[in-house]
C-alpha positions as CSV (number, residue, x, y, z in Angstrom):
1,X,0.2,12.3,28.5
2,X,2.6,15.2,28.6
3,X,4.4,16.9,25.8
4,X,6.1,14.3,23.5
5,X,9.8,14.9,22.8
6,X,11.7,14.3,19.6
7,X,14.8,12.2,20.0
8,X,17.6,11.7,17.5
9,X,18.2,8.1,18.3
10,X,16.0,5.0,18.2
11,X,14.3,4.0,21.5
12,X,16.1,1.2,23.3
13,X,13.0,-1.0,23.3
14,X,14.5,-4.4,22.5
15,X,14.4,-4.3,18.7
16,X,17.8,-4.7,17.0
17,X,19.3,-3.1,13.9
18,X,19.3,-5.5,11.0
19,X,18.2,-3.6,7.9
20,X,20.8,-2.0,5.6
21,X,20.1,0.3,2.7
22,X,19.4,-2.6,0.3
23,X,16.9,-4.3,2.7
24,X,15.2,-1.0,3.5
25,X,14.9,-0.2,-0.3
26,X,13.5,-3.7,-1.0
27,X,11.0,-3.2,1.8
28,X,9.8,0.1,0.2
29,X,9.6,-1.5,-3.3
30,X,8.3,-4.9,-2.1
31,X,5.5,-3.4,0.0
32,X,4.4,-1.2,-3.0
33,X,4.4,-3.9,-5.7
34,X,1.5,-6.2,-5.0
35,X,-1.3,-7.1,-7.4
36,X,-2.5,-3.6,-8.2
37,X,-0.2,-2.8,-11.1
38,X,-1.4,-6.0,-12.8
39,X,-5.1,-5.2,-12.7
40,X,-6.0,-1.5,-12.0
41,X,-5.2,-0.3,-15.5
42,X,-8.6,-1.5,-16.8
43,X,-10.6,0.5,-14.3
44,X,-8.4,3.6,-14.9
45,X,-8.9,3.2,-18.7
46,X,-12.7,3.0,-18.3
47,X,-12.8,6.1,-16.2
48,X,-10.6,8.4,-18.2
49,X,-11.6,7.1,-21.7
50,X,-8.3,8.4,-23.2
51,X,-4.8,6.8,-23.6
52,X,-3.2,10.2,-23.0
53,X,-5.1,10.8,-19.7
54,X,-4.4,7.2,-18.8
55,X,-0.7,7.8,-18.9
56,X,-1.0,11.2,-17.3
57,X,-2.8,9.6,-14.4
58,X,0.1,7.2,-13.8
59,X,2.6,10.1,-14.1
60,X,0.8,12.3,-11.6
61,X,0.3,9.4,-9.2
62,X,4.0,8.4,-9.4
63,X,5.2,12.0,-8.9
64,X,2.9,12.5,-5.9
65,X,4.3,9.3,-4.3
66,X,7.9,10.4,-4.9
67,X,7.2,13.9,-3.6
68,X,5.6,12.5,-0.5
69,X,8.6,10.1,0.0
70,X,11.1,13.0,-0.4
71,X,9.1,14.9,2.3
72,X,8.9,11.9,4.7
73,X,12.7,11.6,4.5
74,X,13.1,14.6,6.8
75,X,10.8,13.1,9.4
76,X,12.4,9.7,9.1
77,X,15.9,11.1,9.6
78,X,14.7,13.1,12.6
79,X,12.8,10.3,14.3
80,X,14.2,6.9,13.3
81,X,12.0,5.0,15.7
82,X,9.7,2.1,15.6
83,X,6.2,3.2,14.4
84,X,7.3,5.7,11.7
85,X,4.3,7.7,10.5
86,X,2.5,7.1,13.8
87,X,5.4,8.7,15.6
88,X,5.6,11.6,13.2
89,X,1.9,12.5,13.7
90,X,2.2,12.1,17.4
91,X,5.1,14.4,17.6
92,X,3.7,17.0,15.2
93,X,0.1,17.2,16.3
94,X,-0.2,15.3,19.6
95,X,-0.9,11.7,20.7
96,X,-4.6,11.8,19.5
97,X,-3.5,12.1,15.9
98,X,-0.9,9.4,16.2
99,X,-3.5,7.1,17.7
100,X,-6.1,7.9,15.0
101,X,-3.6,6.9,12.4
102,X,-2.6,3.7,14.2
103,X,-6.3,2.9,14.9
104,X,-7.2,3.2,11.2
105,X,-4.1,1.4,10.1
106,X,-4.8,-1.6,12.3
107,X,-8.6,-1.6,11.7
108,X,-8.5,-1.4,7.9
109,X,-5.6,0.1,6.0
110,X,-2.8,-2.3,6.8
111,X,-4.8,-5.4,7.7
112,X,-7.4,-4.9,5.0
113,X,-4.7,-4.5,2.4
114,X,-2.8,-7.6,3.7
115,X,-6.0,-9.6,3.6
116,X,-6.8,-8.4,0.0
117,X,-3.3,-9.2,-1.3
118,X,-3.3,-12.6,0.4
119,X,-6.6,-13.4,-1.3
120,X,-5.1,-12.2,-4.6
121,X,-2.3,-14.7,-4.1
122,X,-4.9,-17.4,-3.7
123,X,-6.8,-16.3,-6.8
124,X,-3.8,-16.7,-9.0
125,X,-2.8,-20.0,-7.3
126,X,-6.2,-21.1,-8.5
127,X,-5.1,-20.7,-12.1
128,X,-2.7,-23.6,-11.5
129,X,-4.7,-25.5,-8.9
130,X,-8.4,-25.2,-9.7
131,X,-9.4,-26.5,-6.3
132,X,-8.3,-23.1,-4.8
133,X,-11.4,-21.1,-5.6
134,X,-14.1,-18.9,-3.9
135,X,-16.6,-21.5,-5.2
136,X,-15.0,-24.4,-3.3
137,X,-16.9,-24.0,0.0
138,X,-15.3,-26.0,2.8
139,X,-17.7,-24.7,5.6
140,X,-21.1,-23.1,5.3
141,X,-22.8,-21.6,8.3
142,X,-25.3,-19.4,6.4
143,X,-25.1,-15.5,6.6
144,X,-25.6,-12.7,9.0
145,X,-26.5,-9.0,8.5
146,X,-24.2,-6.4,10.1
147,X,-25.6,-2.9,9.8
148,X,-27.6,-4.0,6.7
149,X,-24.5,-5.5,5.1
150,X,-24.8,-9.3,4.5
151,X,-21.7,-11.3,5.6
152,X,-21.5,-14.9,4.4
153,X,-20.4,-17.3,7.2
154,X,-18.6,-19.6,4.8
155,X,-15.0,-20.7,4.4
156,X,-13.8,-21.4,0.9
157,X,-10.5,-23.0,-0.2
158,X,-9.4,-19.6,-1.4
159,X,-9.9,-18.0,2.0
160,X,-8.1,-21.0,3.7
161,X,-5.1,-20.5,1.5
162,X,-5.0,-16.7,2.2
163,X,-5.2,-17.3,6.0
164,X,-2.4,-19.9,5.8
165,X,-0.2,-17.4,3.9
166,X,-1.0,-14.7,6.5
167,X,-0.1,-16.9,9.5
168,X,2.9,-18.5,7.8
169,X,4.6,-15.2,7.0
170,X,3.6,-13.7,10.4
171,X,5.2,-16.7,12.2
172,X,8.3,-16.5,9.9
173,X,8.8,-12.8,10.8
174,X,9.0,-13.8,14.5
175,X,12.4,-15.4,13.8
176,X,14.3,-12.2,13.6
177,X,14.2,-9.1,11.4
178,X,16.9,-10.4,9.2
179,X,14.8,-13.5,8.4
180,X,11.9,-11.3,7.3
181,X,14.2,-9.0,5.4
182,X,15.9,-12.0,3.7
183,X,12.5,-13.2,2.4
184,X,11.7,-9.7,1.4
185,X,14.9,-9.2,-0.5
186,X,14.5,-12.5,-2.5
187,X,10.8,-11.9,-3.4
188,X,11.4,-8.2,-4.3
189,X,14.2,-9.1,-6.7
190,X,11.9,-11.8,-8.3
191,X,8.9,-9.4,-8.6
192,X,11.1,-6.6,-10.1
193,X,12.5,-9.2,-12.5
194,X,8.9,-10.1,-13.5
195,X,8.0,-6.5,-14.2
196,X,11.2,-6.1,-16.2
197,X,10.2,-9.2,-18.1
198,X,6.8,-7.7,-19.0
199,X,8.5,-4.5,-20.1
200,X,11.1,-6.4,-22.2
201,X,8.2,-8.3,-23.9
202,X,6.6,-5.0,-24.7
203,X,9.8,-3.7,-26.3
204,X,10.1,-6.9,-28.3
205,X,6.5,-6.7,-29.4
206,X,6.7,-3.0,-30.3
207,X,9.6,-3.7,-32.6
208,X,7.3,-5.6,-35.0
209,X,3.8,-4.5,-34.2
210,X,2.3,-1.0,-34.7
211,X,0.1,0.6,-32.1
212,X,-3.6,0.0,-32.9
213,X,-4.9,2.9,-35.0
214,X,-7.8,3.7,-32.7
215,X,-5.4,4.1,-29.7
216,X,-3.3,6.7,-31.5
217,X,-6.1,8.6,-33.3
218,X,-8.0,9.2,-30.1
219,X,-5.0,9.6,-27.8
220,X,-6.3,12.7,-26.1
221,X,-10.0,11.9,-26.5
222,X,-12.1,13.8,-24.0
223,X,-9.2,15.9,-22.6
224,X,-10.5,19.5,-22.4
225,X,-7.8,20.7,-19.9
226,X,-10.3,22.3,-17.6
227,X,-11.6,21.7,-14.1
228,X,-13.7,18.7,-15.2
229,X,-10.6,17.0,-16.7
230,X,-8.6,17.6,-13.5
231,X,-11.5,16.2,-11.4
232,X,-11.7,13.1,-13.7
233,X,-7.9,12.5,-13.3
234,X,-8.2,13.1,-9.5
235,X,-10.9,10.4,-9.1
236,X,-9.0,8.0,-11.4
237,X,-5.8,8.5,-9.3
238,X,-7.2,6.1,-6.7
239,X,-5.8,3.2,-8.8
240,X,-2.2,4.5,-9.2
241,X,-2.0,5.8,-5.6
242,X,-3.1,2.5,-4.1
243,X,-1.0,0.5,-6.4
244,X,1.9,2.5,-5.0
245,X,0.6,2.6,-1.4
246,X,2.6,1.1,1.6
247,X,5.8,2.9,0.4
248,X,5.9,4.5,3.9
249,X,6.1,1.0,5.6
250,X,9.8,1.2,5.9
251,X,9.4,4.1,8.3
252,X,7.6,1.7,10.7
253,X,10.8,-0.2,11.1
254,X,12.9,2.9,11.8
255,X,14.6,1.6,14.9
256,X,15.8,-1.5,13.1
257,X,17.4,0.3,10.2
258,X,21.2,0.6,10.2
259,X,22.4,4.2,9.9
260,X,18.7,5.3,9.7
261,X,19.5,9.0,9.3
262,X,21.0,8.2,5.9
263,X,19.4,5.0,4.8
264,X,15.7,5.8,5.6
265,X,15.5,9.0,3.4
266,X,17.6,7.3,0.7
267,X,15.6,4.1,0.6
268,X,12.3,6.1,0.4
269,X,13.6,8.1,-2.6
270,X,15.2,5.2,-4.5
271,X,12.4,2.8,-3.9
272,X,9.5,5.1,-4.9
273,X,11.3,6.4,-7.9
274,X,12.2,2.9,-9.2
275,X,8.6,1.7,-8.7
276,X,7.2,4.8,-10.5
277,X,9.4,4.1,-13.5
278,X,8.6,0.4,-13.5
279,X,4.8,1.0,-13.3
280,X,4.9,3.5,-16.1
281,X,6.9,1.2,-18.4
282,X,4.6,-1.7,-17.6
283,X,1.5,0.2,-18.5
284,X,3.3,1.2,-21.8
285,X,3.8,-2.5,-22.5
286,X,0.1,-3.1,-21.9
287,X,-0.7,-0.3,-24.3
288,X,1.6,-1.8,-27.0
289,X,0.2,-5.3,-26.7
290,X,-3.5,-4.5,-26.4
291,X,-5.9,-2.0,-28.0
292,X,-6.8,0.7,-25.4
293,X,-10.5,0.8,-26.3
294,X,-12.5,-2.4,-26.0
295,X,-15.9,-3.9,-25.5
296,X,-17.2,-6.3,-22.8
297,X,-17.9,-9.0,-25.3
298,X,-15.4,-10.6,-27.7
299,X,-12.0,-12.1,-27.5
300,X,-8.7,-10.9,-26.1
301,X,-8.1,-8.0,-28.5
302,X,-11.8,-7.0,-28.7
303,X,-11.9,-6.5,-25.0
304,X,-8.7,-4.4,-25.0
305,X,-7.3,-2.8,-21.9
306,X,-10.7,-1.3,-20.8
307,X,-12.5,-4.6,-20.6
308,X,-9.8,-7.2,-20.0
309,X,-11.3,-10.4,-18.5
310,X,-11.7,-9.9,-14.8
311,X,-9.5,-6.7,-15.2
312,X,-6.4,-8.9,-15.5
313,X,-4.7,-6.6,-18.0
314,X,-1.2,-7.9,-17.4
315,X,-2.3,-11.5,-18.1
316,X,-4.2,-10.4,-21.2
317,X,-1.2,-8.4,-22.5
318,X,1.3,-11.3,-22.0
319,X,-1.2,-13.8,-23.5
320,X,-1.5,-11.5,-26.5
321,X,2.3,-11.5,-27.0
322,X,3.1,-15.1,-26.0
323,X,-0.1,-17.0,-26.7
324,X,-1.6,-19.6,-24.3
325,X,1.5,-19.8,-22.1
326,X,1.1,-16.2,-21.0
327,X,-1.7,-16.7,-18.5
328,X,0.3,-19.3,-16.5
329,X,3.5,-17.2,-16.5
330,X,1.6,-14.1,-15.3
331,X,-0.2,-16.1,-12.6
332,X,3.2,-17.3,-11.3
333,X,4.6,-13.7,-11.4
334,X,1.7,-12.3,-9.5
335,X,1.9,-15.0,-6.9
336,X,5.5,-14.1,-6.3
337,X,4.6,-10.4,-6.2
338,X,1.7,-10.8,-3.8
339,X,3.6,-13.2,-1.5
340,X,6.4,-10.7,-1.2
341,X,4.0,-7.8,-0.6
342,X,2.2,-9.6,2.2
343,X,5.6,-10.4,3.8
344,X,6.7,-6.7,3.7
345,X,3.4,-5.3,5.1
346,X,3.2,-8.0,7.8
347,X,6.7,-7.2,9.0
348,X,6.3,-3.4,8.9
349,X,2.8,-3.1,10.2
350,X,3.4,-4.9,13.4
351,X,6.0,-2.2,14.4
352,X,3.3,0.4,14.5
353,X,1.0,-1.4,17.0
354,X,4.2,-2.2,19.0
355,X,5.0,1.5,19.2
356,X,1.4,2.3,20.2
357,X,1.5,-0.3,23.0
358,X,4.8,1.3,24.3
359,X,2.8,4.6,24.5
360,X,0.0,2.9,26.4
361,X,-2.4,3.2,23.5
362,X,-2.7,-0.5,22.6
363,X,-2.8,-3.8,24.5
364,X,0.3,-3.8,26.7
365,X,1.3,-7.3,25.6
366,X,1.6,-6.1,22.0
367,X,4.6,-3.9,23.2
368,X,6.6,-7.0,24.3
369,X,9.6,-8.2,22.3
370,X,10.5,-11.9,21.8
371,X,13.6,-12.2,24.1
372,X,15.4,-14.5,21.7
373,X,14.7,-13.1,18.3
374,X,14.1,-9.4,19.3
375,X,10.9,-9.1,17.2
376,X,7.4,-7.9,18.2
377,X,6.0,-11.4,18.2
378,X,2.7,-10.6,19.9
379,X,2.0,-7.7,17.6
380,X,2.7,-9.9,14.6
381,X,0.1,-12.5,15.8
382,X,-2.5,-9.9,16.8
383,X,-2.2,-8.4,13.3
384,X,-2.5,-11.8,11.7
385,X,-5.6,-12.7,13.6
386,X,-7.4,-9.5,12.6
387,X,-6.3,-9.7,9.0
388,X,-7.5,-13.4,8.9
389,X,-10.9,-12.3,10.4
390,X,-11.2,-9.7,7.6
391,X,-10.3,-12.4,5.1
392,X,-12.9,-14.8,6.4
393,X,-15.7,-12.2,6.4
394,X,-14.9,-11.1,2.9
395,X,-15.3,-7.5,3.9
396,X,-11.8,-6.2,3.4
397,X,-12.3,-5.0,-0.2
398,X,-15.3,-2.9,0.8
399,X,-13.4,-1.5,3.8
400,X,-10.5,-0.5,1.6
401,X,-12.8,1.5,-0.6
402,X,-14.0,3.3,2.5
403,X,-10.5,4.4,3.7
404,X,-9.1,5.8,0.5
405,X,-10.2,9.3,1.6
406,X,-8.8,8.8,5.2
407,X,-5.5,7.3,4.0
408,X,-4.7,10.3,1.8
409,X,-5.8,12.6,4.6
410,X,-3.1,11.1,6.9
411,X,-0.5,11.6,4.2
412,X,-1.4,15.3,3.9
413,X,-1.4,15.7,7.7
414,X,2.0,14.0,8.0
415,X,3.6,16.2,5.4
416,X,2.0,19.3,7.0
417,X,3.8,18.1,10.2
418,X,7.1,19.1,8.5
419,X,6.1,22.7,8.5
420,X,4.7,22.5,12.1
421,X,7.9,20.9,13.5
422,X,10.2,23.4,11.7
423,X,8.3,26.2,13.4
424,X,7.8,24.6,16.9
425,X,11.1,22.7,17.2
426,X,13.7,24.5,15.0
427,X,16.5,23.2,17.2
428,X,15.8,19.5,16.5
429,X,18.5,17.7,14.6
430,X,17.6,17.2,10.9
431,X,20.3,15.1,9.2
432,X,18.3,15.3,6.0
433,X,16.1,18.3,5.0
434,X,13.4,17.9,2.5
435,X,14.7,18.6,-1.0
436,X,12.7,21.4,-2.7
437,X,11.2,22.6,0.6
438,X,8.7,24.2,0.8
439,X,7.7,23.8,-2.9
440,X,7.5,20.0,-3.2
441,X,5.6,19.4,0.1
442,X,3.2,22.2,-0.7
443,X,2.6,20.8,-4.2
444,X,1.8,17.4,-2.7
445,X,-0.6,18.9,-0.1
446,X,-2.3,21.1,-2.7
447,X,-2.9,18.3,-5.3
448,X,-3.7,15.7,-2.7
449,X,-6.3,18.1,-1.1
450,X,-7.9,18.5,-4.6
451,X,-8.0,14.7,-4.9
452,X,-9.7,14.6,-1.5
453,X,-12.3,17.2,-2.7
454,X,-12.9,15.2,-5.8
455,X,-13.4,12.0,-3.9
456,X,-15.7,13.7,-1.4
457,X,-17.9,15.0,-4.2
458,X,-17.8,11.9,-6.5
459,X,-17.5,9.1,-4.0
460,X,-19.3,10.8,-1.1
461,X,-20.6,7.8,0.8
462,X,-17.3,5.9,0.7
463,X,-15.3,8.9,1.7
464,X,-17.6,9.8,4.6
465,X,-17.5,6.1,5.7
466,X,-13.7,6.3,5.8
467,X,-13.9,9.5,7.9
468,X,-16.4,7.7,10.2
469,X,-13.9,4.9,10.8
470,X,-11.3,7.6,11.8
471,X,-13.8,9.5,13.9
472,X,-14.8,6.4,15.9
473,X,-11.2,6.3,17.1
474,X,-11.7,9.6,19.0
475,X,-13.8,8.2,21.9
476,X,-11.8,5.0,21.8
477,X,-8.6,7.1,22.3
478,X,-10.0,8.9,25.4
479,X,-11.4,5.6,26.8
480,X,-8.0,3.9,26.3
481,X,-6.2,6.8,28.0
482,X,-8.4,6.5,31.0
483,X,-8.0,2.8,31.4
484,X,-4.5,2.1,30.1
485,X,-1.2,2.7,32.0
486,X,0.7,5.9,31.4
487,X,3.6,5.4,29.0
488,X,7.0,5.4,30.6
489,X,8.5,7.5,27.9
490,X,7.2,9.4,24.9
């Protein structure tokens, strides 16, 4: 395919600039804040068995995300093009690595996450409309086994709602990047307001209610500050890292950001830092409202954070503070959060497949832009169809477990690309250089590599399955290169 070349300006591919600093920042924050922060606290608490390690896990996960965003800023300023991380990997290590990222993103990471968040929207809609439920079967065609994994051929009202949300937002984003950004801005403001509301309730509650004695007396229970503790934290980091994932989605829209050399790095830093602080404060509010330790049986307070009903910690915390009205309020807040998250990920993800198609590494029609609205309409619809398929098969959650290892691997490789590009292309324009280089990028690579090792040894089958999904992309890449047209430009 020839040697790819870095350019300082966006490719004139038909997309238009419509995202300012505020819209770019809301895309970062809105894509990050989905349903994770409201539910993953229970699983983290069960794994670490200590309030102190619980908070330390959130701090480390938040700092890792901010460090990664600071590092990505350099690449975003250098290459403000549609495709973002796909382009960075392509330029640093060659087309194969860019393709493997885009392949995994389309197959599972982006579409699987979009499917999961859309289903989460439906689940919380079911709190208000009981008909929306996985138990309300609208169509039943039995089941089929795929590689020994049974897949139910049914369509529930919950799946139907999720698919409707997917196609509605995908269609909406066809009508111009400013339309999608407008929806994103509104829903990000609303979901941030919801998180601030939970934090404010926590402050109000804390003013007149002491922390449960068991939570303070055993604050650092089980923390031995050795390799075993570090490994425990690393495995538990899956929750915070994936509650914060998709922060890089703004880079996918690089060619549509106004003054990208300034606004892309700035939006990455502001967005990830703000979400890190919000997440930490929210989990503090949960800790103040509920006992940390709990049992499977019993009421709201007996279950605590560890065993909150269906892991809905935020709902349990607000219910503990406000009574019966809390569940409905949190259901509404999470619906707002998940709706905005789906919108941001739908808008951003389509730009990656569009960039791949322009390079001849995806269906050529996906590289076409709507002549009236200047959006990758075909890419948006192809993404929606695959995400809907994952939704209907019910396999998205299992697939997401498989790619945790692979997703972190791509983050490590992308940040390593900074070092490679500084060595191989020192003359390339860098309007922003990574703050703290080389210390912060190396810190991220080192700790993320340890997380990878911990996942490989403690969640071996899932990690290897994730690598397998990536590896399958290698023969697909060479097959596609053989049959697809050569790209007109790198």
